[in-house]
N, C-alpha and C positions, 0 to 999 in steps of 0.2 A: 618438739612434739607437736603433732597435728592436733588442732582444736576444732571441734564441731559443735554447733549449737543444736540442742534438742529442746524444742518448745512443747512441753506436755500439756495438753488441754483437758484430758479426762483421766480418771483413775487407771484405766487400762493402759493408756499411754505412759502414765507414771511408772507402772510395773515394767513396761517395755524398757523405758529409759533406765530404771534402776537395775534391771537384768543386764542390759548392754554396758552399763557403766564399768563394771569390772572386766568384762570381755574386751572392751575397747582399750582400757588402760594396759592390759597385757600385750596389746598389739601396737603400743606407742601412740594411741589416740586418746585425747582427753575430751570427754563429753562435758560441755558447759550446759547445764540443765536449767531451764526456766519453766515457770508454770504461771497460772493465773488464779485468782480467787474463785474457787469452785468446790462444792462439797466433796470431802474425802480425798481431794487431790494432793495437797501438801502433806496430809497425814501419811500417805503412802511412802513418800520420800523419808519422812521422819521414822517410819516403821523400819525401813531398810537402812537408815543411817546414811543416806546419799545426799551430798551437798546440792543445793538448788537455790534459785532466786525466784521469788514470787513477784510477778510484774503485772499490775492491772487487774481488771475484772472481766467477768463474762456478762454480756448484756442479754436480756430476755427479749425485749421489744426490738423491732428492726432498727429503729434509729439508735437505740442504746448499743446494739451490737456494733454498728458502724462507728459511733462515737468512741466507745471503749477500745475498738480495734485501732483507730487512728492514734489514740493516746498510747496504746501499747507499742505501736510501731516507733513512735518518737522515743520512747524509753528503751526499746530494744536496740536502737541504732548504735549507741555508744558501745554496748556490749558486743554487738555483731561485728564491729570494726576490729575486734581482737581475735576473731575466729577465722578459720580457713574455709568454712562452708557450713551447710546445714544437713543434719541427719535427723529426720523427725517424721511423725505422722503429719498429714496436711494441716499446716498452720498458716492461714492467710497473712497474719502479721509478720511472722518470722520469714516466710518465703518472700514477701514483698521487699523486706529489708535486705535479706541476703542476696536476692537477685539484683536489687538496685545497686549493691556494692560490687556486682560482677563476680560473685563467688558461686561455686557449684551448689545445687539444691538436690539432695537425695531424699526421696519420700518413701515411707512405708505406708501401705494402705491395704485394707481388705473390705472397704465399703464403697463400691461404685455407685450405690444409691444415694450417697450424700452429695447430691448434684451441686449445690451452691459452693461448698468449700472446695470440691474437686475442680470446678471451673476456674476458681481463683488461683489454685495452687499447681495442679498437675501440668498445665501448659508451660510452667516455669521450671519443671523438674528435668534435670539432666538424666536421672535414673529413677524409676519406680520399682520398688521391691514388693512383691505381692504373693500370696498363696496361689499355687497352680489351680486350686479349686475355683478361682474366679477366671473365667475365660478371657483371653487377651482382648477379644473384641469389645468386652465391657469397658475397657479403658480407652479405646481408640477415640471416642468422642471428645476426650480430654487432651489428646495429643501430647502425652509425655514423651521425652526424648528417647528413652529406652526402657523396656520392661524386663526385669529379672524375676523369675518365679522359683518357688521351692515347694516341696511336698510337705503338707501339714498346715499348721496354723500358728500364728504368733503366740497364742496363749500357752503353747507347749513349752515355751522357753522357761516359764516358771512353774507350771504344773508338774513338769518332769523332775523338779527339785523338791517337791512337796514332801514334808514329813508331818504326820498327824500329831496334834497336841491338844488333847481333850481339855486341858486347863483353860484354853481360850473360851470355850463355850461354858465351862463351869463358872467362870467369873461373871458371866451374864445370867447365871441362874438357870442354865439350860442343860438338858441331858440328850444323849444321842437318840435320834429318831423321833423326838417329841415335838419338833418344830419344822416349819418350812421357811426357807429364805425367799423373800419377795423383793424384787427390784423393779420399781415402776418404769414406765416408758420414758423415752427421751422427748418429753412433750414440748420443750422449748427450742429444740433444734430447728434450724431453718428448713430442713427437708421434711420435718414431721408435720404432715397435713391431716392427720386422722384424729378423731375424738374417741379415746378409748377409756375414759374414766368409768363407764358402766362395766366394762370388762374387768377393770381393776377391782372395783367394788365387789362384783360377783365372785371373782376368784377368792378374794380375801374372806368373804362370808362363807364360801364353801369349805375352805380349809378350817376355819374356826368351827363350823358346824360339825366337822369330823374330829374335833377335839385337839387340833394341832395349834400350837402357838405360832403366830405370824411374826417373823423377825424382818422388819422393813428396813431396806437400805435405800433411802431416798436420794434422788439427784438434786432436788431443789426443796427449799423450805415448804412450798405449798404441797408437797407430796407426803407429809407426815400423816400417819394413819391412826385413827382412834382405836384403842383396844389392841394395839400391836406394840412390840418392842421396837422403837425407832432408833436406828444406829446413825447418829449424827456426827460422830467422830470415828474415823476408820479403825476397824479391827481387821485381823487377817480374814478376808472374805473366803479364802480357800479353806480355812479351818471351819468357818461357818457352813460352807457348802458340804464339806466332807462328812460332817456328823449329822447333817439334816436328813429329813425324810425325802425331801426333794427341793429343787431350786426353781423358782418361777420368775421370769423377767419379760418386760416389754421390749427389751433390746436383744443383745446376743452374747456379750462377753461373759456374763456370769453363768449363762446356760452352757456355753462352750467349755468354760473352766470345769463346771460340774461334770459334764459328759466325759471330759478327758480323765477325770478322777474316778469314773464309773458310777457317778451319782445321777439318778434320773432327773431330767430337767425339762421344763416346759417354757417355750417362748411364744408370746402372743404378738410379736412384731408383725404388723398386718400386711406384709408383702413378702415375695420370695426372697430368700437369702442364700447365696451360693454356699457359704460355709456350713449352714445347717444341713442343706441337701447333701453335701459332701460327707459330713460326719454321719448322717443317718444311713447312707449307703454302706458305710464301713461298719455299721452295727452299733453306733453310739446310742445310749439310752436318752435320746433327744426327741422331744415331741413338739409339734406345732399346733396352734389353733388360731382362728382368725376372727371370731366373734364371741359374744357373751355365751351363747348357748353351747357352741362347740368347745369352748374353753372349760366350762363346767363339766361337760361330758368327758373331756380329756383328763380330768383329775383322777378318775378311776384308773385309767391306763398308766399314768405316771406313778401313782402310789403302788400299783401292782407290779410294776417293772422290776423293782428291787435293784440291788447293786450289781455292777458288772466289773470285769477286769479293766483296770486303767489302760488307756490307749497309748500306743507308742508311735512316734513320728520322727522325722528329721528335725533336729533343733536348728533353727535358722540363724542363731546368733552369730556364728562364725562367718556364714555367708554374708550377712548384713555388713559386718565390719570389713570383710575383704572387699566387697563392692564399694563401700564408702571410701576405703583407703585408695582404691584405684581411681575413683572419680575426682579426688582432690589433688592427685599428682600433677 
């Protein structure tokens, strides 16, 4: 059986790995899944019941990132010797090890703006698999070997299987429509150069002023919010999103998931994002704002939008496994 390493570095990547795990097994491919210490990450695998190995930590300061990365590479080496290649989102640690062993590197990606990690990984990639919403020229600066695209978004792999379960929110003492899901920005990522704490505070205060409970899903311990329900161990974020009044995020994944489910979502990521533009053009209830004032004004539109019909796309799982299988032959 072909064995491929998947190094999941974020909760989104954990969902992708968990979703592909069964699809890959049915095609004679075993995904060997690793992760690192990062809030909500290993919890996702436990929620899905998917085997995984947690190796190393995520550094916040620049020197810490480098140090923890080098330590992870050393620890990944022994495991990587037992696989036939890598199928993963950009992981500098895994890519360096797999490339160094002369094995194929297959990369999934939808974030060309993540310059640092893309410069380290994509030049080593034999194949890059990405949504067609991202123009191929956005990838050229990173020189991947080959680009394969699909119609839709990665998140559709799991939103398309979603079944509502109100019990998840009831266990948190919540009722449908009485709360907003809040996901702070990726403030410690190497590419994140903006200061958006004022926007975060303004949005939280505005929702509370309107009588909505704020359910905060932090990325880091320093993003816990006073006066909010802080989710520090993963629950099913799709259930949280589905029964909420809306979802607000400083990133993109939870907004994309909500929009695919027909739940209004607001992203305050302060730069253009191909996936958001793509979904908006198709009529998704997805809103954008770029500063404190416009974000507070956008709250009205988000809450007025109401729910819409869940969106349908191509499920890329089969394509991903087929491309990966071809790349390791």
